[in-house]
N, C-alpha and C positions, 0 to 999 in steps of 0.2 A: 588337462593336466592334473586336475584335482578331483577328488571323489565327492565333493560337496558343492552344490550350486551356491549355497550361501557364502562359502569361502571364495569362490570365483567372483561373485558380485562384490564382495567386500574388497578384494584385491583390485578389481576394476575401478571401483569408486575411489579407492585410495590412490591408485595410479593416476587417474584423471585429475583428481584434486591436486596431487603433487606437481604434475606437469603444468597445470594451470597456474599454480602458485609460482613456480620457477619462471615461466614465461612472463607472467605479470611483473615479477621482480626485475627481470632483465629489461623488459620494455621501459619500465619506469626509470631504471638506472641509466638507460641510453637516452633518456630525456624525451621519450614519447609522451604524447598527451594521454591522460587517463581515458578520455572519450574514444581514443583509437586503440589503446592497449587492451582495455577490458573486452570490447566486442571480439577482437581478434583472438584473445585468450579463450573466450567461451566457444568460439567456432572450432578451435583446435581441440579443446577438451571434448566437445560434442562429437567431433569426427573420430577421435580415439575411442570414445564410448560406443559409438555406432559400429565401428569396425569390429571390436571384440564382441559386442552383443549380437552382431549378425552371425558370428560363429556359434555362440551359445544357443541361439534359437533355431539354427538350421534343422536339427532333428524335429522340432515342433512343426515347422513348415512342411517338412517331408511327410510327417504323420498326418497332417491335415490333407495333403494331396492324396496320400494313400487311402485315408478313410473315405474320401469322396469317390475314389476309384472302386473301393470295396462295396460302397453303397450301390454302385451301378453293376455289381456282379463280378468284378475283376479281383480275384483273390491272389493273383500272382505278384502284386506289388509289394515291395519291401522298403524299409527305411535304410538307405544305403549308408548313412553316417552313424548307424547305431554303434559300431565298434570303435568309433573315433572319440567317444566321450566316456568318461568314467563317473560323471556326476549323476544326479537323479534324472536329468533329462535323457542321458544315455541309457540308464537302466530302464526308463519308461519305453524308450525306442526299442530296446532289445525285447522287452515283454510284448510290445506291439507286434514285432516280427514273429515271435512265438505264437501269438494269437492268430496272426494272419496265416501262418503255416498250418495250424490246427484247423482253421476254417477251410483252407484250401483242401486239406486232406479229407475232412468230413464231407465237403461238397462233392469231391471226386468219388469217394467211396459210396456216398448216397446215390449218385448217378449209376454206379456199377451195381449197387444193390437193387435199384429199381429195375435195371435191365435184367438181372438174374431172376428176380421174383417174377417179372413179366414172362420170362422164358419158362420158368417152372409152372406158372399158371396155365400157359398156353398148352402144355403137353396133356395134363389130365382133362382140360376142357375139350380139346380136340378129340381125345379118345372117347370121352363121354358123348360128344356130339355124333361121332361116327357110329358108335354102338346104338344109340337111340334112333338115329336116322335109319340104320339098317333094320332095326326091329319094326319101326313104323312102316317101312316099305315092304316088309315081309321077307326080306333077304335073309335075315337071321332070326331064329326062333328064340323066344325068351326062356331059354333053358337055365337051370340053376348055375351052370358054369358061366354063361354070359351075364347073368344077374350078379354073380360074384365079382366079375370083372368090373361092372359098373360100381359095385360097392367099394372095391379097392380104389377106384379113381376118386370117388367121393371122400374116402378117408384121406387121400393125398390132398385134396382141396381143403378138407377140414384142418389138416396139420398146417397147411400154408396160411390159412386164415388165423389160426391160433398163433402162429409165428408173427404175423403182422400185428396182432393185438398185443403180443409181448413187446414188440418193438415200440409200439405207441406208448406202452406203459413205461418202458425204459426212457423214452424221450421225456415223458412227464415227470419221471423221477420218483414215482410212488405207485402203490397199488394196495388194495385191501387184503388183509390176511385173516384166515380162519384158523386160529390157534387151537390145537387139541393135543392131548398126550398120545404117544405112540411108541411102539417097540422099535428101537433103532436097527437092530439086527434084521428083523423082518422087513423093515423099510428098505434096507440096502439089498436084501435078496430080491425083493419085488422090483427094484430098480435095475439090478444087474441082469435078470433073466431075459427081458426083451433085447437088451444090448448084446448078449451072447448069441441070441438067435439072429439078430441083424448082422452080427460080425461075419456070419457065413463061414466060408472056407478059408479064412485068413489064419486059422490055427492059433489064435491068441488064447492064453490061459489067464483067467481072472481069479486071482487068489484073494480071498476075503478073510480078514482077521479082525473080527468085531466082537467085543465082549457080549456074552449072553445076558439077557434080562436088563440091558441098558435102556432105560426109558427117558424120554425127553419131551419137550413141548415145542410145537411149531406148526406151520402150515404144510402138510404133506405134499400138496400140489406144487407149491412154490419150491420146496426143498427137492422135490423130484426133478424140477427143471434144473436146479443147481447141480445135483449129483449126476444127472443124466448127461448134461453138457460137459462136465469135467471128465467123467469116465469115457464118454464117447470121444472126446478130444484125445485122451490118452491112447485109446485103441487106434484112432486115426493116424497118430504120429508114431506108432510102433511098427517095426518090420514084422512081417508074417512069422508066426512061430514063437514070438517072444511073450513075456509075462507082464501083466499089469497087476500091481499090488494095491489093495485097499485095506488099510489098517487104521483102527480107531482106538483112542484111549480117552479117558476122562481126566480133566484137570480140576480136581476138587477145590483147590485153592482159589482158582478164578471162576469156578462154576461153569466151565465150558466143556464142550465135547469137540475134540480135535480129530479130524480125519485127514490122512495123507493118501493121495492117489499118486502112485509112482509108476512110471513106465521106464523100462530099461533100454529102450531103443533110440532115445533122442535126448538132446540136451538143449537148454535154452540159454543163450548168452545173457550175462548179467544185465547188460544195457537194454535188453529187449523184454525183461521180465515184467515191466509195467506197461509197455506198449501193447503187448498181446491182449490186454484187457480193454483196449480202446475199441470203440465201436467201428465196425466195418474192416477191422484188420484181420486178414486171413492168413493162415499158415500154409505150408507147402504140402501137408499131408504126408502119408507114409511114402517111402521111396517108390517112384514110378507112378504116383497119382497126384492129382491136385487136391486142394483142400475140400472141394465139393460143398462148400458152405457159403454163407453170406457174411461171415465175419462178425456175427453178433452173439455167438454161443457163449464165449467167455465173458463178454460184457453182461449178458443176461444172468450168468452164474454169479458174478460179483454183485449185481443189482439185487438178486434174490437173497444172497447172504446179507447184504446191507439192510434189507427190509427186516431181517430178524435181529439186527444188531451184531452181526458176525462179519467175518472177513474171509477173503480168498487171496492167497499170495503164492508165488513161486519161491520156494526156499532152497538153499544150497543142499545138494545131495550127491555124493559121488556115484550113486547107483544110476542116476538119470534124472529126468524131469520129475520134480516133486511138487504137486499142488497141495498146499495145506489149507484145509477148510476148518475154521474155528467158529463154532456157534454156541451161544449161551444155552445152557440146559433148560432154563426157564426164562425165555425172552420177555422183556418189558417193552411193550409196543405203545408208542405215543398215539393217542386217539386221533390227533390232528393228521 
């Protein structure tokens, strides 16, 4: 009934004391012996205290049982009485349920990710094995075209290994940075070119509006991960033939460089704007396709921005989904 456990305990103690006093007064008034009235009064007071305390501590017992079940790998358990209490114990129970839900989600997505990565690894390994076996048996000649096929498969394996390394860095929450000055417009052009080629025949137009001679400092490799994932995500979730806008401006007052990546083909509900940055959360992709990913792209993007002391967020925009990237022009990196 109350939002404070201290208030509930105070009321419980006061109620038990008052009832004990009234009972003792009536027993003595009726002529009962003090040796009989006092023990009976204490029993009644303890019974009332136990009855109400049992309800107060019910969420704690459920959390104990749920924690034991989660320690054995069962993340489906929840504290059922979490919504019945408004005090600190009830708040703790609701936080416990949120934690359990997040762990269940992460566990399931991790299983899916392992299955996806295993599948993705199997394909280039099988292709490499077949090509090398055919060459060893003399069935296929080691022509430049066949060697190029082997090289392509090794590139795929290299990309997958790099992805797994990024995932481990995200799990650890940190990575080393090699800060250097660079021209931001050239950096964006170098980032966009391979994405335009990979986009193939989907007919997307990438419009870049970046001030010339804008220079900043950062780790180009990490920032390339950041912008590649954000721009590729915009292309993935845009219908064929639409435009993706990349516009940048400098906030001199805050000493930051702000880049907005906008696609006009999709919108993100307000309640989902933080969830999409969670690890292993996958979108639906452009109409008629799946996401085709592992659900770590946006998580890696936010991680790379955070390493530089920057942020990545989805901001309201009537034009469509707008990812705003704000990075310090001259980041201060903690050596630790």
